[in-house]
C-alpha positions in Angstrom: 3.4 -1.8 -15.2 0.8 -3.7 -14.6 -1.4 -2.8 -12.1 -2.4 0.6 -12.3 -0.2 1.4 -9.7 -2.5 3.3 -7.9 -5.1 1.2 -7.7 -3.2 -0.8 -5.7 -3.3 1.9 -4.0 -5.0 2.3 -6.4 -4.8 -0.5 -7.8 -2.2 -2.9 -7.5 1.0 -2.3 -8.9 2.8 -0.8 -11.5 6.2 -1.5 -13.0 7.7 0.7 -10.6 7.0 -0.9 -7.4 9.8 -3.1 -6.6 12.5 -1.1 -5.3 14.0 -0.3 -2.0 11.5 0.2 0.8 11.3 3.5 2.3 9.7 2.7 5.7 11.3 0.2 8.1 11.7 -3.2 6.4 9.5 -6.0 7.6 10.5 -8.4 10.2 12.0 -11.7 8.9 9.6 -14.4 8.3 10.6 -18.0 8.1 10.6 -20.4 5.1 9.5 -17.7 2.5 10.7 -18.7 -1.0 12.8 -16.1 -2.7 11.5 -14.9 -6.2 14.0 -14.1 -8.8 11.8 -11.3 -10.2 12.5 -9.0 -7.0 16.1 -9.5 -7.3 17.5 -6.7 -9.4 21.4 -6.4 -9.3 21.7 -5.1 -12.8 22.4 -1.4 -13.4 20.9 -1.4 -17.0 18.8 1.6 -17.8 18.6 1.2 -21.5 15.2 0.2 -22.8 14.9 -2.7 -25.2 14.7 -1.7 -28.9 12.8 -3.3 -31.7 9.5 -3.5 -33.4 6.4 -3.3 -31.3 4.3 -6.3 -30.6 1.2 -6.4 -33.0 -2.3 -6.9 -31.9 -2.4 -10.6 -33.5 1.0 -11.4 -31.6 -0.7 -10.0 -28.4 -3.5 -12.3 -28.8 -1.5 -15.2 -29.3 0.8 -14.4 -26.3 -2.4 -14.0 -24.1 -3.6 -17.4 -25.3 -0.4 -19.0 -24.3 -0.3 -17.3 -20.9 -4.0 -18.1 -19.8 -3.3 -21.8 -19.2 -0.2 -21.1 -16.9 -2.1 -18.4 -14.9 -5.2 -20.7 -14.5 -2.8 -23.6 -13.2 -0.9 -21.6 -10.9 -3.8 -19.6 -9.6 -6.2 -22.8 -9.3 -8.9 -20.9 -10.7 -10.4 -20.7 -14.3 -11.4 -17.6 -16.3 -15.3 -17.3 -16.4 -14.9 -15.2 -19.6 -12.0 -14.8 -22.0 -9.8 -11.9 -20.8 -9.9 -8.7 -22.8 -6.4 -7.4 -23.6 -6.2 -4.4 -25.8 -3.0 -2.9 -27.5 -2.5 0.7 -27.4 0.0 3.2 -28.7 1.9 5.3 -26.3 -0.4 8.2 -26.2 -3.5 6.2 -25.9 -2.1 3.8 -23.2 -1.0 7.0 -21.1 -4.3 8.6 -21.4 -6.1 5.4 -20.4 -3.9 4.9 -17.4 -4.2 8.6 -16.5 -8.0 8.3 -16.7 -8.0 5.1 -14.4 -5.7 6.7 -11.8 -7.9 9.8 -11.8 -10.3 7.6 -9.8 -8.0 7.9 -6.9 -7.5 11.6 -6.8 -9.8 12.0 -3.9 -7.6 9.5 -1.8 -4.6 11.6 -2.5 -6.2 14.9 -2.0 -7.5 13.7 1.4 -3.9 12.7 2.3 -2.3 16.0 1.5 -3.3 17.9 4.6 -2.3 15.0 7.3 0.8 14.4 5.3 1.8 18.0 5.5 0.9 18.5 9.3 2.7 15.3 10.2 5.9 15.9 8.4 5.3 13.0 5.9 5.7 15.3 2.8 9.0 17.3 3.4 9.5 18.3 -0.2 5.9 19.5 -0.5 5.1 17.3 -3.4 1.9 17.5 -5.1 0.0 14.2 -4.1 -2.0 13.8 -7.2 1.0 14.2 -9.3 2.8 11.8 -7.2 0.4 9.1 -8.5 1.7 9.6 -11.9 5.3 10.2 -10.8 5.3 6.8 -9.0 4.7 4.8 -12.1 6.3 7.2 -14.4 5.8 7.0 -18.2 7.3 3.6 -18.5 4.4 1.3 -17.5 3.6 -1.3 -20.1 0.6 -3.1 -18.6 -2.1 -2.4 -16.2 -5.5 -3.9 -15.4 -8.6 -1.7 -15.3 -10.7 -3.5 -12.7 -13.6 -1.1 -13.5 -14.0 -1.9 -17.1 -12.3 -5.3 -17.0 -9.6 -4.6 -19.5 -5.9 -5.5 -19.6 -4.3 -2.5 -21.1 -1.0 -3.3 -23.1 1.4 -0.4 -24.4 2.8 -1.2 -27.8 6.3 -2.0 -27.0 8.9 -4.6 -28.0 7.7 -8.3 -27.1 10.2 -9.1 -24.4 10.2 -11.6 -21.5 9.4 -8.7 -19.3 6.2 -7.9 -21.2 5.2 -11.4 -20.9 5.8 -11.2 -17.1 3.8 -8.1 -16.8 1.0 -9.7 -18.8 1.0 -12.4 -16.2 0.4 -9.9 -13.5 -2.5 -8.2 -15.5 -4.1 -11.5 -16.4 -4.0 -12.7 -12.8 -5.5 -9.5 -11.5 -8.4 -10.0 -14.2 -8.7 -13.7 -13.0 -9.0 -12.6 -9.4 -11.5 -9.9 -10.4 -13.8 -12.1 -12.2 -14.0 -14.4 -9.1 -14.1 -11.9 -6.3 -14.8 -8.5 -7.8 -11.9 -6.2 -6.9 -13.3 -2.9 -8.1 -12.9 -1.4 -4.7 -9.3 -0.8 -5.1 -9.7 1.7 -8.0 -11.3 4.3 -5.8 -10.0 4.3 -2.1 -12.2 5.9 0.3 -11.0 8.1 3.3 -7.2 7.6 3.7 -7.2 4.3 1.8 -6.7 2.1 4.8 -10.0 0.3 4.2 -8.9 -0.8 0.7 -5.2 -1.5 1.6 -6.0 -5.4 2.4 -7.5 -5.9 -0.8 -4.9 -4.0 -2.7 -2.2 -6.2 -1.1 -4.2 -9.2 -2.0 -4.6 -8.1 -5.8 -1.1 -6.8 -6.2 0.6 -9.7 -4.3 -1.3 -12.3 -6.0 -0.4 -10.9 -9.5 3.3 -10.5 -8.8 3.3 -14.0 -7.0 2.0 -15.7 -10.1 4.3 -13.4 -12.4 7.3 -14.4 -10.1 6.5 -18.1 -10.8 6.5 -17.3 -14.5 9.9 -15.5 -14.4 11.3 -18.3 -12.2 10.6 -20.7 -15.1 12.3 -18.7 -17.7 16.0 -19.2 -18.9 18.8 -17.6 -17.1 19.2 -15.2 -19.9 15.5 -14.3 -19.8 15.5 -13.8 -16.2 18.4 -11.3 -16.6 16.4 -9.4 -19.3 13.5 -9.3 -17.1 15.4 -7.8 -14.1 17.2 -5.4 -16.5 14.1 -4.1 -18.1 12.5 -3.8 -14.6 15.3 -1.6 -13.5 15.2 0.5 -16.7 11.5 1.0 -16.5 11.5 2.2 -13.0 9.5 5.4 -12.3 10.1 8.0 -9.6 9.1 5.9 -6.8 12.4 6.4 -5.0 12.4 10.3 -5.4 10.9 11.6 -2.3 10.7 15.1 -4.0 8.1 13.7 -6.2 6.5 11.0 -4.1 6.5 11.2 -0.3 8.1 8.2 1.2 5.2 6.9 3.1 3.0 7.1 -0.1 5.5 5.2 -2.1 5.8 2.6 0.6 1.9 2.3 0.5 1.9 1.9 -3.2 4.7 -0.6 -3.6 3.7 -2.8 -0.6 1.4 -5.0 -2.6 4.1 -5.9 -5.2 6.8 -6.4 -2.6 5.5 -7.7 0.6 2.2 -8.7 -0.7 3.9 -11.5 -2.6 4.9 -13.0 0.7 1.4 -12.3 2.1 -0.3 -14.2 -0.5 2.4 -17.2 -0.6 1.6 -17.7 3.0 -1.9 -18.4 2.1 -1.4 -21.3 -0.3 -0.1 -24.7 -0.4 1.1 -26.8 -3.2 -2.3 -28.4 -3.6 -4.8 -25.8 -2.4 -5.3 -22.1 -2.8 -8.6 -22.3 -0.7 -7.2 -20.3 2.3 -6.2 -17.5 -0.3 -9.7 -17.5 -1.7 -11.3 -17.1 1.8 -9.3 -14.1 2.4 -10.2 -12.8 -1.0 -13.9 -13.1 0.2 -13.3 -11.3 3.2 -10.1 -9.1 2.9 -8.1 -7.8 5.7 -10.1 -4.7 7.0 -7.0 -2.4 7.1 -3.1 -2.2 7.2 -3.1 -3.5 10.8 -4.3 -7.0 9.6 -1.8 -7.0 6.8 1.2 -6.0 8.9 0.3 -8.4 11.5 -1.3 -11.4 9.8 -2.0 -13.2 13.3 -4.8 -10.8 13.7 -6.7 -12.4 10.7 -6.8 -15.6 12.3 -7.5 -14.5 15.8 -10.4 -12.5 14.4 -8.7 -9.0 15.7 -10.3 -6.6 13.3 -10.3 -2.8 13.3 -12.3 -1.4 16.1 -14.5 1.7 15.3 -13.3 5.1 16.6 -15.8 7.9 16.7 -15.0 11.0 14.7 -14.0 13.5 17.3 -15.3 17.2 17.4 -12.8 20.1 16.4 -12.7 23.7 16.4 -12.5 24.4 12.7 -13.6 23.4 9.3 -13.1 19.7 8.5 -11.3 18.9 5.3 -11.2 15.2 5.6 -11.6 12.3 8.2 -11.3 8.5 8.4 -9.2 5.9 9.6 -5.5 6.9 8.9 -4.1 3.4 9.6 -1.5 1.5 11.3 1.0 1.7 8.2 0.7 5.5 8.1 1.0 5.9 11.8 3.9 3.8 11.9 5.5 5.8 8.9 5.2 9.3 10.6 6.4 7.9 14.0 9.3 5.7 13.0 11.8 8.4 12.2 11.5 9.6 15.8 10.3 6.9 18.1 12.8 4.1 19.0 11.9 0.9 17.3 11.2 -1.1 20.4 8.8 1.2 21.7 7.2 1.7 18.4 6.9 -2.1 18.0 5.1 -2.3 21.3 2.9 0.6 20.3 1.9 -0.8 17.1 1.1 -4.2 18.6 -1.4 -2.8 20.7 -3.0 -0.7 18.0 -6.6 -1.6 17.2 -8.0 1.3 15.4 -8.1 5.0 14.9 -9.8 8.2 13.5 -7.9 11.1 12.1 -9.5 14.5 11.3 -7.8 17.2 9.3 -9.3 20.7 9.7 -8.7 24.3 9.1 -8.8 26.8 12.0 -10.4 30.2 11.7 -6.7 31.7 12.3 -5.5 29.9 9.2 -3.7 27.0 10.9 -4.0 23.6 9.4 -4.4 20.8 12.1 -4.9 17.1 12.6 -6.7 15.5 15.6 -5.7 11.7 15.7 -7.6 9.5 18.2 -6.1 6.0 18.7 -7.6 2.9 20.5 -5.8 -0.1 21.8 -8.8 -1.8 22.6 -8.4 -3.7 25.9 -4.7 -3.2 25.9 -3.0 -0.7 28.3 -2.6 2.4 26.0 0.6 3.3 27.8 2.9 2.4 25.0 0.9 4.1 22.4 0.8 7.2 24.6 4.4 7.1 25.0 5.2 6.7 21.3 2.9 9.7 20.5 4.3 11.7 23.1 7.8 11.0 21.9 7.0 12.3 18.6 4.9 15.3 19.8 7.7 16.6 22.0 9.7 17.2 18.9 6.7 18.4 16.7 5.0 21.0 19.0 2.2 18.5 19.4 0.0 17.6 22.2 -1.1 14.3 23.5 -3.8 13.5 25.9 -6.1 10.6 27.0 -9.8 11.0 26.3 -12.9 9.0 27.1 -13.8 6.5 24.3 -17.5 7.1 23.4 -17.7 3.6 21.7 -16.4 1.7 24.8 -17.7 3.0 28.2 -14.6 3.0 30.6 -12.0 2.9 27.9 -9.6 5.6 26.9 -8.3 6.9 23.5 -4.9 8.3 23.0 -5.4 11.7 21.2 -2.7 13.5 19.4 -3.2 17.1 18.3 -1.0 19.1 16.1 -1.2 22.1 13.8 1.0 24.0 11.3 0.9 27.4 9.7 -1.2 30.4 10.5 -1.2 31.4 14.3 -2.5 28.0 15.5 -0.8 25.7 17.7 -2.0 23.0 20.2 -3.2 24.1 23.5 -0.1 22.9 25.3 3.1 21.2 24.2 4.5 18.1 25.6 7.7 17.9 27.3 8.2 14.3 27.7 11.5 12.8 26.4 11.6 10.1 24.0 12.8 6.7 25.4 12.7 3.0 24.6 10.0 0.9 26.0 10.6 -0.6 29.4 9.3 -4.1 30.1 6.9 -6.0 27.8 3.4 -5.0 27.0 1.7 -7.9 28.7 -1.8 -6.6 28.2 -1.3 -6.7 24.3 -3.3 -9.6 22.8 -1.7 -9.6 19.5 2.0 -10.6 18.6 4.0 -8.4 16.7 3.8 -8.8 12.9 5.9 -7.5 10.0 6.1 -3.6 9.7 6.5 -1.9 6.3 
């Protein structure tokens, strides 16, 4: 699939992305056009058979698709895109090498996911990257080497559609340099906005291409998309929160980018590409972008143990581990007030693996965030406290401490019960946005 899946997360999108959402579906948005590419009612699982496309045929197809991509994206290639045809083994190796750039990201996620109960099947996080896209990807764009890799498969309408995704990604890369999505830092939240732009834009243009095909071609596209799905919906291989992170660009990213363009201008989208959302909070609540409400820095807290990783965990992942336990009305208010966080994963001398998460609500009252975290902690042997914010004198951070394994446990265990929010969070300055 196009987009080396992980790069969206790791890159932006593999063929496997599009299926059922694992975390709460986003709130409905008005006047969003429906794209046929994402509607898959077929149950077909048989891949097309026939002779593989040749290098000459691929070159011709690329030349035929370039004008469409340029017209719909309202940009022009600065250099002719490079698309190379590879047999199965070579293509798989190229994709594996590209995804290997993201192993640091998934390794860092391992301990927080384990401690916070986000990986109940104990799936290997690095293997999850490969499992998500499976062995059936047919196109991906290598943003580091500026190459569209194409698997030697039958030339179907689906292959053309995936080529549109890859070409759009290269076009965006030529104008805005999207290399950062290939190697996410910390827990990936800083790269999430760019990933959503890259993946969303590629699938947006591909959806236009698919919508212009004949009804029979559209059925073939949806059928092959279904047949080429990987293991992204298998939680034993890919933790649900990671799958949601990876597929978000190809699903909700389309809506995100559609909202930034008009029939005559893509300038607003280009502006956002030049200064991408600084994390998942701005993506999930786009009103924050226009309001200039970015991620607030949160100092890295001291811990009693050996630090294994640290960084911004992000609104999407915080929402993901809270949502199975915390009532949605309370969770919405808590996330509306979210302005930033820092998570530290560490190992204690007694063998326990622990997480300390400090969350800021900026100028908003932290009561809803505290209540949401306490509701989760009361069922997970966690501990929630308010601590002074060293970056903002007089302000408070809401801190969650939780451990697993060894003899370790938080200093105390909360006993508060979970309840829905009462009243409204009048101090929150940001309206609720779509949640994953």
